[in-house]
C-alpha positions as CSV (number, residue, x, y, z in Angstrom):
1,M,189.1,-81.9,-111.4
2,T,188.5,-81.3,-107.8
3,T,185.3,-83.3,-106.6
4,T,184.0,-82.4,-103.2
5,P,184.0,-85.7,-100.7
6,P,180.1,-86.3,-99.3
7,R,179.4,-84.8,-96.7
8,P,179.6,-87.5,-93.6
9,A,176.6,-88.1,-91.2
10,A,176.8,-86.2,-87.7
11,R,179.4,-88.9,-85.5
12,T,176.4,-88.2,-82.8
13,D,173.8,-89.7,-85.0
14,R,174.9,-93.4,-84.7
15,S,172.7,-94.5,-81.9
16,G,170.3,-96.4,-84.0
17,V,167.3,-94.9,-82.5
18,D,164.3,-95.7,-85.1
19,V,162.1,-93.6,-84.6
20,G,159.8,-94.0,-87.6
21,R,157.0,-95.3,-86.0
22,L,156.8,-92.3,-83.5
23,T,153.5,-90.2,-83.6
24,V,155.0,-87.0,-83.6
25,G,152.1,-84.4,-82.1
26,V,153.1,-80.1,-83.0
27,L,151.4,-78.1,-80.4
28,G,151.0,-74.9,-82.2
29,G,150.5,-77.2,-85.4
30,T,148.5,-74.6,-87.6
31,G,151.6,-71.9,-87.0
32,P,153.8,-71.2,-90.1
33,Q,156.8,-73.3,-88.5
34,G,154.4,-76.3,-86.8
35,R,152.9,-76.6,-90.0
36,G,156.0,-76.6,-91.8
37,L,157.4,-78.8,-89.6
38,A,154.6,-81.3,-89.6
39,L,154.8,-81.3,-93.6
40,R,158.1,-82.6,-93.9
41,L,157.8,-85.2,-91.0
42,A,154.9,-86.7,-92.9
43,L,156.3,-86.1,-96.5
44,A,159.5,-88.3,-94.6
45,G,156.6,-90.9,-93.5
46,Q,156.2,-89.9,-89.6
47,P,152.7,-90.1,-88.5
48,V,151.7,-86.5,-87.3
49,A,149.1,-84.7,-85.7
50,L,148.1,-81.2,-85.7
51,G,147.6,-79.6,-82.1
52,S,145.3,-76.5,-81.7
53,R,143.2,-74.0,-79.1
54,D,140.9,-74.9,-82.4
55,A,140.4,-78.7,-82.8
56,D,138.5,-78.0,-85.7
57,R,141.3,-75.5,-87.3
58,A,143.7,-78.2,-86.8
59,G,141.5,-80.7,-88.6
60,E,141.3,-78.2,-91.7
61,V,145.5,-77.5,-91.2
62,A,145.9,-81.0,-91.2
63,A,143.8,-82.3,-94.2
64,G,145.8,-79.0,-96.3
65,V,149.1,-80.7,-95.0
66,A,148.0,-84.8,-96.0
67,A,146.8,-83.1,-99.6
68,R,150.0,-81.2,-100.3
69,G,152.2,-84.0,-98.8
70,R,150.5,-86.7,-101.1
71,A,150.4,-84.5,-104.3
72,A,154.5,-84.0,-103.8
73,G,154.6,-87.6,-104.2
74,G,154.4,-88.9,-100.6
75,T,153.6,-92.8,-100.5
76,D,152.7,-92.9,-96.7
77,V,151.2,-89.1,-95.3
78,R,149.7,-89.8,-92.4
79,V,148.5,-86.3,-90.6
80,T,145.5,-86.0,-88.3
81,G,144.1,-83.1,-86.0
82,G,142.8,-82.3,-82.8
83,S,143.4,-80.2,-79.3
84,N,146.1,-79.8,-78.3
85,L,145.1,-81.7,-75.3
86,E,143.9,-84.7,-77.9
87,V,147.5,-84.3,-78.8
88,A,149.3,-84.5,-75.8
89,R,147.6,-87.4,-74.5
90,G,147.5,-89.3,-77.9
91,A,151.0,-88.6,-79.7
92,D,154.4,-90.6,-78.4
93,L,156.7,-87.1,-78.6
94,V,155.3,-83.7,-79.1
95,V,157.1,-80.7,-80.2
96,V,156.3,-77.3,-79.0
97,A,156.0,-74.4,-81.7
98,V,153.1,-72.0,-80.0
99,P,154.3,-68.2,-80.2
100,H,156.1,-67.2,-77.2
101,S,153.6,-65.2,-75.5
102,G,151.4,-68.3,-75.3
103,H,153.8,-70.7,-74.4
104,A,153.5,-71.3,-70.4
105,D,149.8,-71.2,-70.6
106,T,149.4,-73.8,-73.1
107,L,152.3,-76.3,-71.5
108,A,150.9,-76.0,-67.7
109,P,147.2,-77.4,-68.2
110,L,149.2,-80.6,-70.4
111,A,151.9,-81.9,-67.6
112,D,149.2,-84.9,-67.1
113,A,149.2,-85.4,-70.8
114,L,152.8,-85.3,-71.5
115,A,154.0,-87.2,-68.3
116,G,156.7,-89.4,-69.4
117,K,157.0,-88.3,-73.0
118,V,159.8,-86.8,-75.0
119,V,158.8,-83.0,-75.4
120,V,160.9,-80.9,-77.9
121,D,160.3,-76.7,-77.3
122,C,161.4,-74.8,-80.8
123,V,160.0,-71.6,-79.4
124,V,162.1,-68.6,-79.3
125,P,162.2,-65.4,-77.2
126,M,162.1,-63.0,-79.9
127,A,160.6,-59.9,-80.7
128,F,160.8,-56.6,-82.6
129,D,161.8,-53.1,-82.6
130,A,162.9,-50.2,-85.0
131,R,166.8,-51.8,-84.7
132,G,165.3,-55.3,-85.7
133,A,165.1,-58.8,-83.7
134,Y,166.5,-59.2,-80.1
135,V,166.3,-61.8,-77.5
136,L,163.6,-61.3,-74.5
137,D,165.0,-62.4,-70.9
138,V,162.8,-65.5,-69.7
139,P,163.3,-65.9,-65.8
140,E,163.9,-69.2,-65.7
141,G,167.0,-68.7,-68.3
142,S,165.5,-69.8,-71.8
143,V,162.0,-71.1,-73.1
144,T,163.6,-74.7,-73.2
145,E,164.2,-74.5,-69.6
146,Q,161.0,-73.1,-68.4
147,A,159.1,-76.2,-70.6
148,A,161.2,-78.1,-68.3
149,A,160.3,-76.6,-65.1
150,L,156.1,-76.5,-66.4
151,L,156.9,-79.9,-67.3
152,P,158.6,-82.1,-64.1
153,A,157.5,-85.8,-65.4
154,S,158.7,-85.1,-69.0
155,S,161.8,-85.3,-70.9
156,V,162.3,-82.0,-72.3
157,V,164.9,-81.0,-75.1
158,G,165.4,-78.1,-77.5
159,A,165.6,-78.2,-81.2
160,F,164.4,-77.4,-84.7
161,H,165.0,-73.9,-83.3
162,H,166.9,-72.6,-86.3
163,L,164.8,-74.0,-89.7
164,S,163.0,-72.0,-91.9
165,A,159.3,-71.9,-91.9
166,V,159.0,-70.3,-95.1
167,I,162.0,-73.7,-96.5
168,L,159.8,-76.3,-94.8
169,E,157.2,-75.4,-96.3
170,D,158.8,-74.3,-99.5
171,L,158.8,-77.9,-101.7
172,S,160.4,-77.0,-104.7
173,H,163.2,-77.3,-102.3
174,P,163.4,-80.9,-101.5
175,T,165.9,-81.2,-99.2
176,I,166.9,-78.6,-96.4
177,D,170.7,-77.5,-96.1
178,A,170.8,-77.4,-92.4
179,D,172.0,-79.1,-88.9
180,V,169.6,-79.6,-86.0
181,M,171.4,-77.8,-82.6
182,V,169.9,-80.5,-80.1
183,V,170.4,-79.6,-76.7
184,G,169.0,-81.4,-73.2
185,D,170.2,-83.4,-69.8
186,D,168.5,-87.0,-71.0
187,R,171.0,-89.0,-73.2
188,S,167.7,-91.4,-74.6
189,A,165.3,-87.9,-75.4
190,T,168.1,-86.3,-77.4
191,D,168.6,-89.4,-79.2
192,T,165.4,-90.0,-80.0
193,V,165.5,-86.0,-81.6
194,Q,168.5,-86.4,-83.2
195,A,167.1,-89.4,-85.0
196,L,163.7,-87.5,-85.4
197,A,165.7,-84.5,-87.1
198,G,167.7,-86.8,-89.3
199,R,164.0,-88.0,-91.0
200,L,164.2,-84.5,-92.8
201,P,166.0,-85.1,-96.4
202,G,169.4,-82.9,-95.8
203,V,169.3,-82.5,-92.1
204,R,171.4,-83.4,-89.3
205,G,170.8,-83.7,-85.6
206,V,173.4,-82.6,-83.9
207,Y,174.6,-82.5,-80.2
208,A,174.8,-79.4,-78.2
209,G,175.0,-79.3,-74.9
210,R,172.7,-79.5,-71.8
211,L,169.5,-77.9,-71.0
212,R,171.3,-74.9,-69.3
213,N,172.9,-74.5,-73.2
214,A,169.5,-73.5,-74.5
215,R,169.2,-69.9,-74.0
216,Q,172.6,-69.6,-76.7
217,V,170.7,-72.2,-79.2
218,E,167.2,-70.2,-78.9
219,A,168.7,-66.8,-78.8
220,L,170.9,-67.4,-82.4
221,T,167.5,-67.5,-83.8
222,A,167.7,-63.5,-84.0
223,N,171.0,-63.4,-85.4
224,L,169.7,-65.3,-87.9
225,V,167.0,-63.3,-88.7
226,S,169.4,-60.6,-89.1
227,V,170.9,-62.5,-91.9
228,N,167.8,-62.7,-93.4
229,R,166.6,-59.0,-94.0
230,R,170.2,-58.3,-94.7
231,Y,170.8,-61.0,-97.1
232,K,167.4,-61.6,-98.5
233,V,168.0,-65.2,-97.8
234,H,166.1,-67.9,-95.4
235,A,169.6,-68.5,-93.3
236,G,170.4,-72.2,-91.2
237,V,172.8,-73.5,-89.3
238,R,175.6,-75.8,-90.4
239,V,178.3,-77.3,-87.8
240,T,181.9,-78.1,-89.1
241,D,184.2,-80.9,-89.1
242,V,181.3,-83.2,-87.4
């Protein structure tokens, strides 16, 4: 009988970065992607703050995420809610998970609050028509590069584009079979985000190039949506031989 050897840790994950104490802010944390990431990070023991244009709504969703985490057996679940500005000021690292249509308007007023911080953008410029999902053009080249232009004093990284919001919120799947492709120009920032991705059970963070490569990473999401629609699944990405 043959057995499949265990999957190795990604070679690029050996930075030794400790992110366990970082408070992760999620802008757009009341939407499916942001809420799902917050839930999984909170279950892993990460302090999380959910941001929204409506602080009261963020507080309600944060309470629900915390309750789900504790019900699932989380022993150190810490989730709070507030306005996007409050979360941007208070978090150590911020994930941007707002709709593409509101991306620039959300980030522009937060440049000072996010200065000096790692900002992780997972927004995809995507739309749908009768033929399915397709990618929208972004003047800066990608949404992640748009974020970098709006936040010149932040270390902007692209990541978490290909994690299914459905799988993130479905705790009947205790692990997530996926790699997170991480792009950015600051090695310390990409190492930090790879380590954060590795906090999610079954997930690895894999460095995938400079910020200029974000457009390909973002665009791949449209292909995954097409896979999902054809095969009725929630597909992710795995990088082989790493």
